[in-house]
N, C-alpha and C positions, 0 to 999 in steps of 0.2 A: 715700114714697120720693123720692130726690133726682134721679132720672134726668130728662134733658131730653126731654120728650115733646111739644114744641111742634109737631112735624109730625104728619101723619096716620099711622095705622098702615100699615106696609108690607104687611101681610096684613090686608085689610079684612074678613075673615070674622068678626072679633070687634072690639069697641072696645078702645081702649088700656087701659081699666079692667079688662077681663077678663084681659089679659096680665099686668098688674101684680098682680092677685089670684093668678094662677098662680105668679108669681115669689115672692110672699110665702108661698104654701103650700109651694113647693119649698125655700125657705130654712128653713122649719120642719122639713121632712124631712131636710135637710142637717144641721141641728143635732142631730138624733137620732143621727147617726153621729159627728159631730165633737166632741161634748161629752165623750166618753170619752178623747179625745186618743190614740186607738189607730189607728196607720196601717194596720193590717191590715184596717180597715173602710173605708178610703178608696177601694177599688175601686168602691163604690157611690156615692161622693161625686162623682167625676169626671163621670159622665153627668148628674148633677143640675146641675152647673155648666154643662155644654153646653146643657142644656134651658133654663136660666135665660138664658144668652146668646142663645139662639134666640128665646125669648119676648120679650126686650127688643128684639131686632131687629124682630120682628113688630110690636111696639107703636110703633115709630118712634124708639127711643132712639138716642143718638149711637153711631156705630160703635165709638168708643173704649171705651164702656161695655160693649158686647157682647164686645169683645176682652179686656177686663179679666176677664170671667168665663171666657173660653176659657183665659186664662193661669192662672186658678185651677184649672181642670180639669186642665191639664198638670201643675201643681205637685202636686195631690193624687194624680194617677195615678203620678207619679214617686215620691212618698213611699210609696205603696203597694208599689211594686216594691223600693225601696231599704231602707226602714225597716220596712215591714209584713211583707214576705215575704223579705227578705234575699237577693233575687235567686233564690229557689227557688220555682218554681211547679209545680202539679200537671200542667198541660198548656198548650198554646198557645191553646186555645179555637179560634175561627174568625176569619176576616178581619172579620166583623161586630162583633167585640169591639174592633176597632182603627180601622176606617175613619173614622167620624165624630169620635171623640175625638182621634185623632192628626191628622186634617185640621184640626180646630178649633185644636189646639195649633200647627200649622204657620201658620195665619192669624194667630195671636198671636205668632209668632216664637219658639215654645218647643218645637218638635218635635225639634230636634237633641239636646237634653239628655235628652228623654224616650226617644228611640230609642237613645241611648247606654246608658241604664239597661236598656232591654229587651234589648239585645245581650249584657249580662252575665248574663242569666238562664239557669238550667238548669231542666230539666223532669223530673218523676218518670216521666211517660209520654213515650216517644219521639215527637216531633212527626211527623205524617204528612207525607211528602215533598212532596206536592202543595200542601197548605195552608202548609207552611213556606216553600216557594219563593214562593208568592203574597205572603205576609207580608213576606218579604225584598225582593221587588220593590217592594212598596208603600213600605217604609221607604227604599229607595234612590231611589225616585221623589220622595219628600218632601225628600231631600237633594240633589236636582238631577241624579241619574244618568239615563242613557239606558237605557230598559228594552226588552229584546228578548223576543219571544214567538213562538209558531208555532201552527199548526193543531192539533198534538197536545196542547199545553197547554190550548188553548181547549176542545177536545173533552173532555178528561179532567176539567177543572173543571166544565164544563157538566153532565157526568154526575153530579157531586156536588150541584150547585145551579145552576139555570139562570142566576142573576144572576152567580155567580162566573165563569162562562165568558165574560162580557163585560169584566170588569175588566182583564185583562192588555192587551186592545186599547186601552182608554182610557189605561192607564199608558204604553204604548208610543208611541201616536200623539201624546199630549200632551208626553211627555218629549222627543220628537224634533222638536217644533214643526211637526208635520205638520198644518197647519191644516184642510185638507179632511177628512183622516182623523179628526182629533180631533173635529171638528164632528159627523161621522156617528156616531162611537163614543159621544160624550157624549149625543147626542140619543137614541140607542138605549137607553143605560143609564138615563137619566132618565125618558123617556116610557114605556118598556116594563118596566123592572125596579125602579127606585126608586118610580115613580109609583103603580102599583097597590096595593102593601102600605101605603104611607104614606097614600094616599087612604082606604083601608079603616079605618085607625086614626083618621084625622082625622074621618071621618064619625061614628064612635062618639063621639069626644071632643066634637065640636061639638054633639051632642045632649044631652050631660051637663048636668045642672042646676048642677054645680060647675065650677070653672075647670080643665078638663082639656086644652084645646087650646092648643098653643104655636106651631104653624106646621108647615109641610111641607118646610122647607129641607133641602137636601143640602149640608153643609159640605165634603164631598169634592168636589163639583162646583165650589165656590168655590176650593178649593185647586188644582184642575186648571186653572181659568181663570187663576189668579194665576201658575201656572207657565207656562202658554201665553202669558201676557201680553196676553190679550184674551178677552172673552166672545164665543164664536162666535155666528154667526147661527143659533141653534137654533130649532126649532119652538116655537110658543106654549106648548104643554103642557110641554115639557122646560124652557123658559126660566123658567116659573113657579116652579120648584123651586130656581133658582140665586139665592142672596143676593148679587146683583151688587155691592153696595156694600162687601162684605167681600172681594171678589176684586180690588179695586183696589190 
């Protein structure tokens, strides 16, 4: 592979060679979907591209190479919506289907056209109001809007999923450039809600004899820091999940 890996891995849990092996395996998986030239299959390709970009970041590749894969993710996701599904989806899924892919697209400067395509979609199942509002807030956040929330929304989302109840506070404080509030909200999200499940996944991947581990990065946190225009003074645990070079 041609990536510039002259620097040490950004995530030293594995050597650069491991991450490159992961990338090569993911590229083979990607080919299994793209060889048919069927955009309806590209829903599965976009997250592969995000993982490849993340693995390259872990390996120490140039930021531009990581962003190139995030741009690919955005393009495949948009083609899925436009050409694969013709703007007609069964349901909206959950915020988890959007958070990392759309944040990666934002970092690559491609979220605007992706969100524009999403907004043209209709759904066979009526979107649940709470989830729809959160998704709309997230999209507005990536477009530079100021996000409002209240205790009622936080409590209702928390009742659905503990982590979802934290997200509107991150979106609101970051979008309003409330540095102290954003620091507290991001620290809570990363340390207490992103961290535990990603560490569980990482622990299993790190023990695998094959190249399964690609990193623990939260691209949503990088997008938030880019919008905030600074990486807050987070606790060490929370900061370990922020790909800071992508947030610049």
